C-alpha positions in Angstrom: -2.7 -22.5 -20.6 -4.3 -20.4 -17.8 -3.7 -16.9 -16.6 -1.7 -18.2 -13.6 0.5 -20.4 -15.7 1.2 -17.7 -18.2 2.0 -15.2 -15.4 4.2 -17.7 -13.6 6.1 -18.6 -16.8 6.9 -14.9 -17.4 7.9 -14.3 -13.8 10.3 -17.2 -13.6 11.9 -16.4 -16.9 12.4 -12.6 -16.3 16.1 -11.5 -16.6 17.8 -8.2 -15.9 18.2 -7.5 -19.6 14.4 -7.7 -20.0 13.7 -4.9 -17.6 14.1 -1.3 -18.8 16.1 1.1 -16.7 13.1 3.2 -15.8 11.4 0.2 -14.3 14.4 -0.6 -12.1 14.5 3.1 -11.0 10.7 3.0 -10.2 11.1 -0.3 -8.3 14.0 1.1 -6.2 12.0 4.2 -5.5 9.0 2.3 -4.2 11.1 -0.1 -2.1 12.9 2.9 -0.6 9.5 4.5 0.2 8.2 1.3 1.7 11.2 0.9 3.9 10.7 4.5 5.0 7.1 3.9 6.0 8.0 0.7 7.8 10.7 2.5 9.8 8.4 5.3 10.6 5.7 2.9 11.9 8.3 1.0 14.0 9.6 4.2 15.5 6.1 5.2 16.5 5.2 1.7 17.7 2.3 1.8 15.2 2.3 -2.0 14.6 3.1 -3.3 18.0 0.7 -6.2 18.1 1.9 -7.6 14.8 5.5 -7.4 15.9 4.7 -9.0 19.2 2.8 -11.9 17.5 5.6 -12.3 14.9 8.2 -12.5 17.6 6.0 -15.0 19.5 5.7 -17.2 16.4 9.5 -17.5 16.4 10.7 -20.3 14.3 14.2 -20.9 12.7 16.3 -17.7 12.4 15.6 -17.1 8.8 14.8 -13.4 8.6 15.0 -10.2 10.6 12.1 -8.8 12.6 12.5 -5.1 11.8 12.8 -2.9 14.9 13.3 -5.8 17.3 16.8 -7.0 16.2 16.0 -10.7 16.3 15.7 -13.3 13.6 12.6 -15.4 13.2 10.9 -17.5 10.5 10.5 -15.9 7.1 6.7 -16.0 7.1 6.5 -14.5 10.6 8.9 -11.7 9.6 6.9 -10.9 6.5 3.7 -10.7 8.6 5.4 -8.0 10.7 7.0 -6.1 7.8 3.8 -6.0 5.7 2.0 -4.5 8.7 4.8 -2.0 9.3 4.8 -0.8 5.8 1.1 -0.1 5.8 0.5 0.8 9.5 0.5 4.6 9.0 -1.4 4.4 5.7 1.5 6.3 4.2 2.7 3.7 1.7 2.3 3.8 -2.1 -0.8 3.2 -4.2 -1.4 1.9 -7.8 -4.4 3.9 -8.8 -5.6 1.5 -11.5 -5.9 -1.4 -9.1 -6.3 0.6 -5.9 -3.7 -1.5 -4.2 -0.8 -0.8 -1.9 1.9 -2.5 -4.0 5.1 -2.3 -1.9 3.3 -3.4 1.2 2.9 -6.9 -0.3 6.1 -7.0 -2.3 8.8 -5.7 0.1 8.0 -8.2 2.9 8.5 -11.3 0.8 11.6 -9.9 -1.0 13.2 -9.1 2.4 12.1 -12.2 4.3 12.6 -14.9 1.6 15.6 -13.1 0.1 17.3 -13.1 3.5 16.4 -16.7 4.1 17.8 -18.1 0.9 20.7 -15.6 0.5 19.9 -14.1 -2.9 21.9 -11.5 -4.7 20.8 -7.9 -4.9 20.1 -8.3 -8.6 17.9 -11.3 -8.0 16.0 -9.6 -5.2 15.3 -6.6 -7.5 14.0 -8.8 -10.2 11.7 -10.6 -7.7 10.5 -7.2 -6.6 9.6 -6.2 -10.2 7.8 -9.5 -10.6 5.8 -8.7 -7.4 4.9 -5.2 -8.5 3.7 -6.3 -11.9 1.7 -9.2 -10.4 -0.3 -7.3 -7.7 -0.9 -4.3 -10.0 -2.1 -6.3 -12.9 -4.3 -8.7 -11.0 -6.0 -5.8 -9.2 -6.0 -3.5 -12.3 -7.9 -6.1 -14.3 -10.9 -5.6 -12.0 -10.8 -1.8 -11.2 -12.7 -1.0 -8.0 -14.5 -4.3 -8.2 -13.0 -5.7 -4.9 -13.8 -2.5 -3.0 -17.3 -2.5 -4.4 -17.8 -5.9 -2.8 -16.4 -4.7 0.6 -12.9 -6.2 0.1 -9.5 -4.7 0.3 -7.8 -5.4 -3.0 -4.4 -5.2 -1.4 -5.0 -8.5 0.5 -7.2 -10.1 -2.2 -4.6 -9.6 -4.8 -1.5 -9.3 -2.7 -1.4 -13.0 -1.7 -0.5 -13.8 -5.4 2.3 -11.3 -5.6 3.8 -12.5 -2.3 3.5 -16.1 -3.5 5.2 -15.4 -6.8 8.0 -13.4 -5.2 8.6 -16.3 -2.8 8.4 -18.9 -5.6 11.0 -17.1 -7.7 13.4 -16.5 -4.8 13.0 -20.2 -3.8 13.8 -21.2 -7.4 10.7 -23.3 -7.7 9.9 -24.8 -11.1 6.9 -23.8 -13.2 4.3 -26.4 -12.1 5.2 -25.9 -8.5 4.9 -22.1 -8.9 1.5 -22.4 -10.5 0.4 -24.6 -7.6 1.6 -21.9 -5.2 -0.6 -19.3 -7.0 -3.5 -21.7 -6.8 -3.0 -22.3 -3.1 -2.5 -18.5 -2.4 -6.0 -17.8 -3.9 -7.6 -19.6 -1.0 -6.2 -16.9 1.4 -7.5 -14.0 -0.7 -9.8 -11.7 1.3 -9.6 -8.6 3.4 -12.9 -7.2 4.7 -13.4 -3.5 4.7 -15.8 -3.6 7.7 -13.3 -1.5 9.6 -14.9 1.4 7.8 -18.0 1.0 10.0 -16.1 0.8 13.3 -12.9 2.7 13.0 -10.8 -0.3 13.9 -7.3 -0.8 12.5 -7.6 -4.3 10.8 -6.7 -2.8 7.5 -3.1 -2.2 8.6 -2.8 -6.0 9.0 -3.9 -6.9 5.5 -0.5 -6.6 3.7 1.2 -8.6 6.5 -1.5 -11.3 6.2 -1.1 -11.4 2.4 2.7 -11.6 2.7 2.5 -14.4 5.3 0.0 -16.4 3.3 1.9 -16.0 0.1 5.1 -17.4 1.5 3.2 -20.2 3.1 1.6 -21.0 -0.2 5.0 -21.2 -1.9 6.2 -23.5 0.9 3.2 -25.7 0.7 3.6 -26.1 -3.1 7.2 -26.9 -2.6 6.2 -29.6 -0.1 3.9 -31.2 -2.7 0.5 -29.5 -2.1 -1.4 -28.5 -5.3 -3.8 -25.7 -6.2 -6.1 -24.9 -9.1 -4.3 -23.3 -12.1 -7.6 -21.6 -12.9 -7.5 -19.7 -9.6 -7.9 -16.3 -11.2 -10.4 -16.8 -14.1 -12.2 -19.9 -13.1 -16.0 -20.0 -12.4 -15.2 -20.2 -8.7 -11.9 -18.3 -8.9 -10.8 -14.9 -7.6 -12.7 -12.7 -10.0 -15.9 -14.7 -10.0 -16.0 -15.1 -6.2 -14.6 -11.8 -4.9 -15.0 -9.3 -7.8 -18.5 -10.3 -8.8 -17.2 -11.3 -12.2 -16.4 -7.6 -13.1 -12.9 -8.3 -14.5 -11.0 -8.9 -17.7 -8.6 -11.7 -16.7 -6.8 -11.3 -20.1 -5.4 -8.0 -18.9 -3.3 -9.7 -16.2 -0.9 -11.0 -18.9 -1.5 -8.5 -21.7 1.7 -6.9 -22.9 3.8 -8.5 -20.2 7.3 -7.1 -20.6 6.1 -4.2 -22.8 3.7 -2.3 -20.5 5.1 -1.9 -17.0 2.7 -1.2 -14.2 5.7 -0.7 -11.8 6.1 2.8 -13.3 2.5 3.7 -12.6 2.6 3.4 -8.9 2.3 6.7 -7.0 3.9 7.9 -3.8 1.5 9.1 -1.1 2.1 12.6 0.2 -0.5 12.2 2.9 -0.9 9.3 5.5 -4.6 8.8 4.6 -6.8 7.0 2.1 -5.6 7.6 -1.5 -9.2 8.3 -2.5 -9.1 11.7 -0.8 -5.7 12.8 -2.0 -6.9 14.8 -5.0 -9.3 16.7 -2.8 -6.5 17.5 -0.3 -4.3 18.7 -3.2 -7.1 20.9 -4.4 -7.6 22.2 -0.8 -4.0 23.2 -0.6 -4.6 25.6 -3.5 -7.0 27.6 -1.4 -4.5 28.4 1.3 -3.5 30.5 3.2 -6.7 31.4 5.0 -8.1 31.9 8.5 -10.0 28.6 9.2 -12.3 30.5 11.6 -13.5 32.6 8.7 -14.6 29.6 6.6 -18.4 29.5 6.2 -18.7 26.6 3.7 -16.6 24.1 1.8 -17.8 22.3 -1.3 -15.7 19.4 -2.6 -16.2 17.4 -5.8 -15.3 13.7 -5.7 -15.7 10.6 -7.8 -18.8 8.6 -6.7 -16.6 5.5 -5.9 -14.5 7.6 -3.6 -17.6 9.1 -1.9 -18.7 5.6 -0.8 -15.5 5.1 1.1 -14.3 8.4 2.4 -17.4 10.6 2.6 -19.7 8.8 5.0 -21.5 11.3 7.3 -20.8 9.4 10.5 -17.1 10.1 10.1 -17.4 13.9 10.3 -16.5 13.5 13.9 -14.0 10.5 13.7 -13.8 8.1 16.7 -10.3 6.8 15.9 -7.3 7.6 13.7 -8.6 5.1 11.1 -12.0 6.9 11.0 -10.2 10.1 10.4 -7.9 8.7 7.7 -11.1 7.7 5.8 -13.0 10.9 6.5 -12.6 13.5 3.7 -14.7 15.9 5.7 -12.4 15.8 8.7 -9.1 15.5 6.9 -9.9 18.5 4.6 -10.9 20.5 7.7 -7.6 19.6 9.3 -5.7 20.7 6.2 -7.5 24.0 6.1 -6.8 24.5 9.8 -3.1 23.4 9.8 -2.0 24.0 6.3 -0.9 20.4 5.9 -1.8 16.8 6.6 1.0 14.8 8.3 1.3 11.7 10.5 0.7 13.9 13.5 -2.6 15.1 12.0 -4.1 11.7 13.1 -2.6 11.7 16.7 -5.2 11.4 19.5 -4.9 15.0 20.7 -5.3 16.2 17.1 -8.5 14.2 16.6 -10.0 15.8 19.7 -9.8 19.4 18.4 -13.3 21.0 18.5 -12.4 23.6 15.9 -11.5 21.0 13.3 -14.7 19.0 14.1 -16.8 22.2 13.7 -15.2 23.0 10.3 -15.7 19.4 9.2 -19.5 19.9 9.6 -19.3 22.8 7.0 -17.8 20.5 4.3 -20.3 19.4 1.7 -19.6 16.7 -0.9 -20.8 16.7 -4.4 -20.4 13.5 -6.4 -19.1 14.1 -10.0 -18.9 11.0 -12.3 -15.7 10.6 -14.2 -14.6 7.8 -16.6 -11.3 7.5 -14.8 -10.8 5.2 -11.8 -11.5 6.9 -8.5 -7.9 7.1 -7.4 -7.0 8.8 -10.6 -9.9 11.2 -10.9 -9.9 15.0 -10.5 -11.3 17.0 -7.6 -12.4 20.6 -7.0 -12.6 22.4 -3.7 -14.5 25.7 -3.2 -14.1 27.5 0.1 -16.4 30.5 0.9 -15.2 32.9 3.6 -17.2 35.2 5.9 -16.1 38.2 3.8 -17.9 36.7 0.8 -14.6 35.8 -0.9 -14.6 32.4 -2.6 -11.3 30.4 -3.0 -11.2 27.6 -5.6 -8.7 24.8 -6.0 -8.7 22.2 -8.7 -6.4 19.3 -9.7 -6.7 16.8 -12.5 -5.3 14.0 -10.4 -3.5 13.6 -7.1 0.2 14.4 -7.0 3.1 12.2 -5.9 5.1 13.0 -2.7 8.6 14.4 -2.8 10.5 11.3 -1.8 13.5 12.9 -0.3 11.6 15.0 2.2 9.1 12.3 3.0 11.9 9.7 3.6 13.9 12.1 5.9 10.8 12.7 8.0 10.1 9.0 8.2 13.5 7.6 9.1 14.8 10.3 11.4 16.6 12.9 9.3 18.5 13.6 6.2 21.6 11.6 7.1 19.5 8.4 7.8 17.6 9.0 4.6 20.9 9.3 2.6 22.2 6.1 4.2 19.0 4.1 3.4 19.0 5.5 -0.2 22.5 4.4 -0.7 21.7 0.9 0.6 18.8 0.6 -1.7 20.9 1.7 -4.7 23.4 -1.1 -4.0 20.7 -3.5 -2.8 23.1 -5.6 -0.7 20.3 -7.4 1.2 22.1 -8.2 4.5 23.5 -4.6 4.8 20.1 -3.1 3.8 18.2 -5.1 6.3 20.7 -4.4 9.1 20.4 -0.7 8.4 16.6 -0.7 8.2 16.4 -2.7 11.5 18.7 -0.1 13.2 16.8 2.9 11.9 13.5 1.3 13.1 14.9 1.6 16.7 15.2 5.3 17.5 17.4 4.7 20.5 20.1 3.1 18.3 19.7 5.3 15.2 19.9 8.6 16.9 
């Protein structure tokens, strides 16, 4: 037996009675948050190229293209949905694996679920399978993918999308293992956008979802793949994580330890690795930003390599800013909050924020915890000589109700979407999400 075959056997056999209530609650919470971030991105046209390409791919009318009101092939719809969920960098994060779980689970659940006409119960079970898969595969190699310049969400997300699709398509065990083996050849996701400020990262969950569904379809058509795709000497961990992984953790305590309950909701539409510092910064408010003479912020060394590069003190693009702790912390101290509008073009151009960002100094503080779960401390010195200090042990979750209302167009829309996720009637849920994604029809 291999890791892939053990994982697939568990995933195909999972039944409702096997899943604790708190896991179902957590899964619903994250699916709802993911739908909210997707709707917000569609309303802002933040993923226009992906939607345009998905519409152009067309295909049989299997699944809904959110925000466009048309039906296209399931793989094409998943490409768009995955990009929408992640487009604003506002979607959830599993700290242990540093992956955006819902962005690679929700697209396959919606697209394949709509295609084959599954029940709400089956769709929810498939979602739990997806959450556990992506979090466990990534969490077995903490920060190893990012260390190699790879986005773990795509590198690991292809497997969760493939397994979600395989379960919803009712594939047998050998075929499902082949789907995982095939999916591994699409694992990747370069982080080179960090050097240029480009937005390729927002495409990664869509590419993972698209590739995972194709892998399941290829396996169903007779293609095969290596069952040693994860732990093999040329498998995922050896090739893309430099061997820094414990493959046994993928299936350890399956059905006992639930990673679905360990996924956090983002309160800020920016890289998770700066969230603890932003939380600490909030504790120093209110203050007059013009009176700030210096800011010292403590961060985990692994975070510093991604969000503390000196050339992002004056970000060129929104993605530069979302990965600039200097600039984002300066914006928080200036505005009192970090929101989606913080990263709008006119906001990025503010000279007073850029000037404050130059006064931010980063101190790397080692910590045994993974970077996304590490503490942070912010010390702000004012012209008067007063020193304000904020400290948090780990980043906090967002308040879902307020976040959802802001994302989908108000409290009434949020309540309707919440009710739809509670019942999880897939056709009604998709119709509502599609309507909310078009402001002219949801207002």
